[in-house]
FIPA-951976 format. One record per residue: x, y, z of N, C-alpha, C in turn; residue in one letter. Coordinates in steps of 0.1 Angstrom, whole numbers, plus 2048, in hexadecimal, padded with zeros to 3 digits. Each point is the difference from the previous one (the first is absolute). Layout:
// FIPA-951976
XYZXYZXYZA ...
END
This chain:
// FIPA-951976
A6D5959A47F47F67FE7FF7F77F3M 8007F57FE7FE7FB7F37F27FC800T 7FA8037F37F07FB7FB8017F87F6L 7F87F58008007F77F27FA8077F4K 7F78098037FA8077F47F880C805N 7FD8087F77F980C8037F08027FBN 7FB7F37FB7F17FE7F97F880780CE 7FF7FD80D7F680380A8028107FES 80B8048008008108037F98087F4D 8047FA7F37F88057F47F47FE802I 7FA7F48047F27FF8027F880B80AA 80A80280A7FB80880B7FB80E7F8S 80B8057F87FD80E7FB7F58007F7V 7FE7F47F77F58007F97F2801806I 8007F780D7F48018097FB80F805S 80D8078047FE80D8067FB8087F4F 8037FF7F57FC8097F37EF7FE800D 7FB7F48047F27FC7FF7FA80680DR 80680580B7FA80280C7F880E7FDM 7F980280B7F780C80080A80B803N 8048087F580980B8017FB80B808S 7F48018017FA80B808805800810K 7FE7F18028067FF81080D801802I 8087F97F680F80380180580F802I 7F88067F78058108007FB80680DD 7F37FC8047FD80680F8077FD80BE 8067F37FF8087FD80B8108057FEL 8038017F480D8087FE80280E805A 7F38057FE80180F80580180180EK 7FC7F68078027FF81080D7F9804Q 80A8007F480B7FA8038017F2804D 7F77F87FA7FE7F18048027FA7F1I 80C7FB7FD8037FB7F38017F17FEH 7FA7FD7F57FC7F37FD80D7F67FER 7FD7F580280C7F57FE8068027F4Y 80D8027FC8078007F480380E7FCG 7FA80980780180F7FC80E804801S 80580A7F980E80680380180580FI 7F78068047FF80780E8047F480AE 7F77F67FF8017F580A80D7F77FDL 8057FE7F680C7F97FD80C808805L 7FE80E7FF80D8088057FF7FF80FQ 7F380080680080080F8067F1804F 7FB7F47F98057F3803810801801E 8058037F780F7FF7FE80780C80BK 7F980880680580980B8007F680CQ 7F67F98027FE7F780B8097F47FEM 8027FC7F58097F47FF810804805E 80280C7FA80E8048057FF80380FR 7F780580580180180E8017F5809Y 7F87F57FB8017F280880E7F97FDF 8058027F480C7FA7FB80C80780BA 7FE80D80180B8068087FD7FA80FR 7F47FE8057FF7FB80C8067F1803E 7FE7F77F78017F57FF8117FE7FFY 8078087F980E8017FE80680680FD 7F880680480480780E8027F580AR 7F67F88007FF7F880B8067F17FCW 8047FC7F48047F67FA80B7F980CQ 7FD7F38038097FA8097FE80280FG 7F58068017FE80380F7F87F5806N 8067F88097F97F48067FD80280FK 80080E8047FD80180D7F17FD803E 7FF7FA80E7F07FE8027F880A803P 7F47FE7FC7F480E80280480480EP 8037FA80A7FF80680E80B80D801E 8097FE7F780980C7FF7FC80C7FDK 7F38007F97F980B7FC7F4804807Y 7FE7FA80C7F38008087F77FA7FEG 8017F47F77F37F87FB8027F2804V 7F77FA8058037F18027F47F87FDS 8047F47F97F77F67FB7FE7F780BS 80480080E8007F880B7F480480AF 7FD80F7FF7F780480B7F58077FBE 7F78038097F18067FD7F77F67FAG 7F48077FD7F57F97FA8057F97F3D 7F77F57FB8037FA7F27FD80B7F7I 7F68078027FD80C7F87FC80B806V 80580C7FC7FD80D80A7F08017FDK 7F97FD8097F18018027FC80F7FES 8068098037FF80E8007FD8057F2S 8097F97F67FD8077F37FC7F57F6I 7FE7F48067FB7F57F67F68027F8D 7F58078077F48047F98038067F4T 80A80B8008048077F38057F87F5D 8087F68048057F67F87F47F77F9T 7F97FB8087F47F87F87F880A7F8I 7FD80D8037FB8087F68058007F2E 80D7FE7FD8067FF7F67FA7F57F6H 7FB7F58077FA7F37FB7F17FF7FFY 7FA80E8057F27FF8027FA80B7F4D 8068037F67FB8097F67F57FB7F8K 7FA8057F77F57FB7F88047F47F8D 7FB7F58018047F77F88038017F1L 7FA8097F98028037F280D8067FFR 80580580980F8077FE80A7F37FFI 7FE7F880A80B7F38007FE7F97F1Y 7F27FE7FC7FC7F87F48088087F4K 80280B80380580A7F280E7FC7FCS 8097FC80C80C7FE7FD8067F3803F 7FA7F880A8067F58017FC7F57F6L 8067F38007FF7F67F67F07FB800D 7FC7FC7F87F17FC7FF7FF7F3805K 8097F78017FF7F28037FF7FF80EQ 80B8048088017FF80E7FE80B808Y 80180D7FB80080C80880B801809M 80B7FD7FC80C80180B80680E801V 80080480D80780C80580D7FF805Y 8087FA7F880E7FC8048087FD7F3S 80C80080280B7FE7F67FB7F47F7M 8028027F17FF7F57F580F7FE7FFG 8017F17FC80E7FE7FE8038007EFY 8098087FB8038017F480C7FA7FAY 8087F980980B7F87FE80D808800G 80080C80780C8088028077FB80CA 80D7FC7FF8097FD80B80C808801T 8067FF80C80C80980280B7FA7F6D 8007F57FC8087FC7F57FD8047F2Y 7F58017FE7FA8037F37F480C802L 80380A8007F780C8057F78067F4P 7F87F37FA7F98047F67F17FB802Q 7F680A7FD7F27FC8017FB7FA7F3V 7F97F67FE7F87FC7F67F38077FEN 8018087F57F58087FD7F67F87F7N 8037F37FC7F77F87FB7F57FA809D 80380080D7F67FC80A7F580A803L 7F47FA8017F5809803802803811T 7F780880480180280F7FA7F4806I 7F67FA7FC7FB7F38048097F57FFD 8077FE7F680C7F77FF80B80180AQ 80380D8038098048087FC7FD80FA 7F48018047FB7FC80D8007F1802Q 7FC7FA7F67FE7F08008107FC802S 80A8067F880E7FA80380480480DD 7FC80C80780480380D7F97F380BK 7F47FD7FC7FA7F68088067F47FEY 8057FB7F68077F37FC80F800809N 80480C7FE80D8018097FF80080FL 7F58048047FD7FE80F7FC7F2804I 7F97FB7F87FE7F080180B7F8801I 8098017F780D7F97FD80980180FQ 80080E80480980280C7FA7FC80ER 7F28007FF7FA7FB80E7FE7F17FFT 8007FA7F57FC7F17FE7F27FD804G 7F78087FE7F07FF8027FD7F37F8I 7F87F98077FB7F37FB7F17FE802K 7F97F77F87F47FD8047FC7FC80BD 7F58068077FB7FC80D80680880BG 80880A7FD80480880A7F680A807D 80380380B7F680B80680980C801R 7FC80D7F88088098007F880D805I 80780880A7FB80D80380880C7F9L 7F88087FA80680B7F77FE80D808E 80B8068047FE80D8067FE80C7F5L 7F58078037FE80B7F77FD7FC7F1G 7F67F77FF7FE7FA7F27FB8057F3C 7FC8108047FF8097F47F37FC7FAG 7FF7FE7F37F47FE7F97FF7F07FCF 80A7F98067FC7F37FF8087F97F3G 80A8067FC8057FA7F48087F3802G 80980180C8087F58027F97F3804F 7F58048077F67F68067FA7FA7F3A 7FB8067F77FA7FA7F380C7FA7F8S 80A8048018097F97F58047F2807Y 8007FF80C8037F48097F37F67FFL 7F48068007F47F78017FF7FD7F1L 8068047F77FD7FA7F380A7F77FCN 80B7FE80880A7F67FD7FE7F580AI 7FD80280F8007F68087F17FC803F 7FA7F77FD7F27FC8047FE7FD80FP 8097FE8087FF7FC80E80780B80AN 80280A7FA80680C8097F7807806I 80380680D7F680880780880C804H 7FA80D7FB80780C8057F5808808I 80680680C7FB80C80780680C7FDT 7F980A7FC80580D7FD7FD80980DG 80A8098027FE80B80B80180D7F8V 7F580780280080D7F97F780B807N 80580B8027F480B8087FB80A7F5P 8027FD7F47FC8097F77F17FE7FCS 7F78098037F37FF7FD7FD7FE7EFK 8078077F87FF8007F18057F17FCV 80C7FA8058057F67FC7F97F4804Q 7FB80280C7F87F38067F27FF7F9A 7F980B7FB7F58007F88027F87F2S 80B8047FA8037FB7F48037F1801Y 8087FB80B8047F28037F27F8803L 7F78048067F57F88057F58027F4M 7FF80B7F87F48027F78037FF7F3D 80B8047FB8037FF7F28097F67FCE 80B7FD80780A7F57FC7F97F37FEL 7F67FB80A7FB7F27FD7F88007F2P 7FC8087FC7F98017F480B8017F4I 80A8088028098037F58077F4800K 8047FA80980B7F48007F97F4808T 7F97F97F87F97F28068087F7809P 80E7FF7FD8097F980A80280780CA 7FC80D8018008078107F47FC808F 8007F48067F57FB805802803810S 7F380580680180580B8007F380BL 8007F77FB8007F18088107FE803D 8088067F88107FF80180580C804R 7FA80D80080480D8037F880680CF 80780380B7F980980A80780C802S 7F980A80580580D8017FE80580FL 80A80580580180880D80180D7FEI 7F480980280280D7FB80580980DQ 80C80180380680780A80F8027FCK 80680880A80F8007FD8087F5805R 80B7FB7F98077F4801806802810F 80280B80580780180F7F67FF809D 7F38017FD7F67FF80A7F97F0800E 8077F77F97FD7F28017FF7FA80FL 7F87F88037FE7F980D7FE7F27FDT 8007F880B8007F27FF7F17FB7FBE 7F88088007F37FD7FD7FE8037F2S 80B8067F97FE8037F38087F57F8D 80C7FD80480A7F77FC8057F880CV 7FE7F28008047F780C80E7FE7FDS 8067FE80C8107FB8018047F47F7D 80B8027F68047F57FB7F77F87F5E 7FA80B7F97F47FC7F68028037F1S 80D8057FE8038037F380E7F97FAF 8007FC7F480D7FC7FA8098097FBD 7F780D7FD80980C7FA7F880D801L 8088098087FB80C80280780A7F4V 7FB8087F98058077F57FA810801I 80B8087F97FA80C7FE8088077F4S 7F88067F78068077F57FC80F800I 80C8098027FE80E8007F980580EG 8047FA80C7FB80280C80880580AV 80E7FA80080880380A80780E7FFL 7FD8087F680480F8007F980880BE 7F57FB8047F680680A8037FB80EH 80A7F78038027FA80B80C807805V 7FC80480F80C8058078087F880AS 7F97F48058077F78098007F37F9N 8097FD7F98017F27F98017F580AL 80780380A8027F380C7F37FD805S 7F780A8027F37FD8067F57F97F5K 8038037F57F87FA7F58057F27FEL 80D7FD8008057F37FE7FB7F880DF 80180580D7FA7F980B7F27FB7FDE 7F680A7FC7F57FC7FD7FD7F47F4L 80A8027F77FF7F57F48047F3805I 80A8008078057F38097F57FA807A 7F68078067F77FA8087F77FA7F6R 7FD8067F77F57FB7F58057F37FAI 80C8007FA8077F77F88017F1807L 7FC7F67F68037F280680F7FF802K 8047F680780F7FB8018047FC7F4P 80C8077FB8037FE7F07FB8097F5G 7F68088077F98097F680B80C7FBG 7FB8077F68098097F97F880D800K 80980C8007F980E7FC80A8067F6T 7F88077F68078067F77F980F7FDF 80B8087FE7FB80F8018088057F4H 7F78087F78058097F37FD80E803H 80B8088017FE80E80380A80A7FBF 7FF80D7FF8088087FC80B80180BI 80E8017F980C80380B8098087F7V 80A80680780E8067FA8097F5803S 8088017F580D7F780280980580CR 80180A80280880780C7F780880AD 80580380B7FA8078097FE80F7FDT 7F68057FC7FE80E7FC7F780780BI 80780980A7F980480B7F38067FFP 7FE8087F77F38087FC7F47F67FCQ 8057F47FC7F47F77FA7FB7F880CF 80780180B7FD7F680C7F1804805L 7FC80F7FE7F48048047FA8087F4K 7F47FD7FD7F98057F6801810801A 7FD8058117FE80D80080B80A7FCE 80D7F97FD80B8077FC8028017F2D 7F47FC7F88018017F27F28047FBT 8018007F37F28067F97F77F4800M 8057F38027F47F58007F980180CM 80280980A7F880280A7F18047FDS 7FE8077F67F38027F97F87F47FDD 8067F47FD7F97F67FB8017F380BY 80C8008088007F4807806806810F 7F980880580480580D8047F380AP 80B8008078047F78088077F47FAG 8038017F38067F67FA80E800800G 8087F47FD80D8008028067F77F1H 80B8067FD8087F77F680D7FA807I 7FE7F480580B7F980680C7FE7F8W 80C7FF80380B7FC7F97FF7F17FDP 8057FC7F67FE7F27FA8047F680BY 80A8018088057F880A7F77FF80FA 7F88097FE7F980380F7F77F4804E 7F87FC7F77F77F48068057F5803P 80E7FB7FA8077F480480780180DM 7FF80C8068078008107F47FC808R 7F57FE7FD7F67FB8087FF7F0802H 8077FA8098027F27FF7F97FA80DD 7FC8078097FC7FE80D7F47F6800K 7F58047F97F47F77FF7FE7F67F5H 8098037F38007F77F680E7FE7FAL 8017F77F880D7FD7FA8018047F2K 80980D7FD8038067F48047F57F5P 7FA7FD7F88037F77F58088067F4V 7FA8097F98068067F47FD80D7FDS 8068097F87F980B7FC8068047F1S 7F88087FA8038047F17FE80F7FFW 8098067F97FE80F7FC7FB8007F1F 7F48047FE7F88017F480480E7F9V 8068017F780380B7F87F68097FFN 8028108027F78098017F98027F4G 8067FE7F47F88037F37F57F87FEL 7FE7F68067F27F87FE7F5808806N 80380880B7F580880780080E7F8Y 80B8057FA7FF80C7F87F67FD7F4W 8037F37F97F77FF7F37F27FD805K 7FD7FB80C7F57FD8047F580E804T 80980A8077FA80C8037FF8097F3L 8087FF7F78008077F37F37FB7F8D 7FC7F28027F67FD7F77F4804808E 8007FF80D7F58078087FE80F7FCW 8098057FF8008107FE7F98037F1H 8057F87F77FA8007F47F27FD7FDK 7FD7F68067F17FB8017F780A807R 8068078097F88098097FC80C7F6F 8098047F97FD80D7F77FA7FB7F3W 8007F17FD7F67FD7F67F2800803N 8008008107F17FF8057FD80F804S 8068087FE7FF80E8087F08077FBI 7FD7FE7F47F58047FD7F37FA806D 8027F48047F57F880880180380FE 80D80580480080280E80080F806L 8048097F77FD80E8047F68077F5Y 7F680980780080280E7F87F8807P 7F97F47F97F67F88068037FB80FK 80B7F88008067FA80C80B807807Y 8078087FA80A80780580280F7FFL 80280680B80180F80180F8047F8T 80080C7FE80D8037FC80B801807L 7FE80180D80B7FD80A8037F0800E 7F87F97FF8017F18008077FB7F2E 7FF8057F78077FE7F280E803802V 80180C80780F8058038097F4809Q 7F77FE80A8067F680B8037F27FAD 7F77FB7F88037F37F980C8047F7W 80180A7F880A8017F6810802807N 7FE80780A80D8028098047F1807K 7F77FB8048017F28048087F67F8Y 7FA7FE7F38057F87F780E8057FCF 80380C80080D8067FB80B7FE80AT 7FB80380C80A7FF80A8057F3804L 7F57F77FE8047F08048097FB7F6C 7FD8037F28077F97F68108067FEK 80180C80680C8077FC8097FA80CT 7FA7FB80A8097FB80B8067F17FAM 7FB7F97F98047F37FD80A8007F4F 80280A7F78077FF7F580F803800I 80580980A80D8048008097F2803P 80D8017F98097F78017F97F17FBN 7F88017F87FC7F57F87F97F680AQ 7F98078097F97F98098077F680AG 80B8038018077F880A80280580FR 7FC80D80380080880A7F27FC807S 7F78017FC7F38008057F67F77F7Y 7FA7F880A7F97F47F87F67FA809G 7FE7F38007F77F880980A7F4807N 7FC7FE80A8077F38097F67F5800G 8057F37FD7FA7F58048077FA80CH 7F77FC80A8057FC80C7F97F2804Y 8057F58037FD7F48038037FC80EL 7F87FE80A8037FA80E7F87F3801F 8047F880A7F87F48048007FE80FE 7F87FA8057FD7FD80F8047F3802K 8097FE8088077F28047F57F5802P 8047F57FE7F67F58027FD7FB80FL 80C8068077FD7FC80F80380C808D 7F780580680080C80880B800809D 8057F58058097FF80A8108027FBT 7FF8027F380E8027F880580D804E 80C80180280780D8038018087F2D 7FA80C8028018067F480F8047FCM 80980280A80E8037FD8067F47FBT 7FC7F48028087F47F87FA8007F2D 7F48057FF7FA7FF7F380880C7F6L 80380980680780C7FB80D7FC7FCM 8057F480580F7FD7FE8017FF7F1A 7F47FC7FB8027FD7EF7FB80E7FBE 8088077F87FD80D7FE7F67FF7F5K 7F780A7FE7F58007F58078067F5P 7FB7FB7F48038057F37FD80E7FFQ 80C8088007FD8107FD8048057F3L 7FC80C7FC8058097F67FD7FA7F3S 7F77F77FD7FC7FA7F37FC80E7F7K 8028017F57FA8097F87FA7FC7F4V 7F78077FB7F97FF7F48058067F5E 
END
């Protein structure tokens, strides 16, 4: 991996020297080691080597998930039996998320630090706020969002993308879907005060799971764009989701999705239950990069891009650092000893998945689909023009 400079690493060491050493020592005695410690760095290197071996083992494997007993064409959109556990990850005390997410948009997904497969180098001069803004600009460019659009955002989080759009486009209207009580409370109570452009006249919230949407929630052919950022990892049946989206989109409308993918098919990643990630995202899936573009029954695939994993590694590393910079505020007032350990493991595990092979094996996928202008058009004819695939960042 290539880094532009190490000033942020030096600053982090200085900041930790000023931290409450008593708390750090107490946690270390419980085998919970802070960001940047020798013990944690050694563990991260072990995990990086493990994932590098797995990526090398499955390199070039383009077998469909069905070969390994998993299908993105069957079952419920989201596994309802374990979705409650997934939502719980997003319903912790708000102060925990505020401790490590960017201050401006509170984005709980990858920031874009400029790393590409051609040039796997993160820009350390970017703040996490700037990296999230750059990610949003990239999405706006790829979706072609324009003023006056009506947008449905599935899993709108703390409203970061909605805020960004409302700041730029004075006539845009956004409907967010979010089942999290903590995030919904922030969206409706804090965000309008913090961000004046976040007008409740132009933003509406549906507080439920997106797989539970009915015609009374969203009418047919009512949106120009349906978008999700960091959501489809939780989706089991992509075909059924795209069928729902096709009903909601206007003719000619588009849908765009940003989520974690592996470059190749890695069997144990197809079900979170087969990995350590089951503790955090039960029922989740890491689909191979090519998988979403197989779904052409309800929507026309237009284009896809693989976003180098170093961008998410850097984002997670920043979150991890910020979490520990706030540890004296979080523990023991808002986090138990076990919870500190869980968050520490979460950041460590996640970021070590993205760094092997300079981010080329495991990253994010961007996918653009559109709904035909005429419903009578034969989707088979539409697919005669092949979508633009395998673009890399």
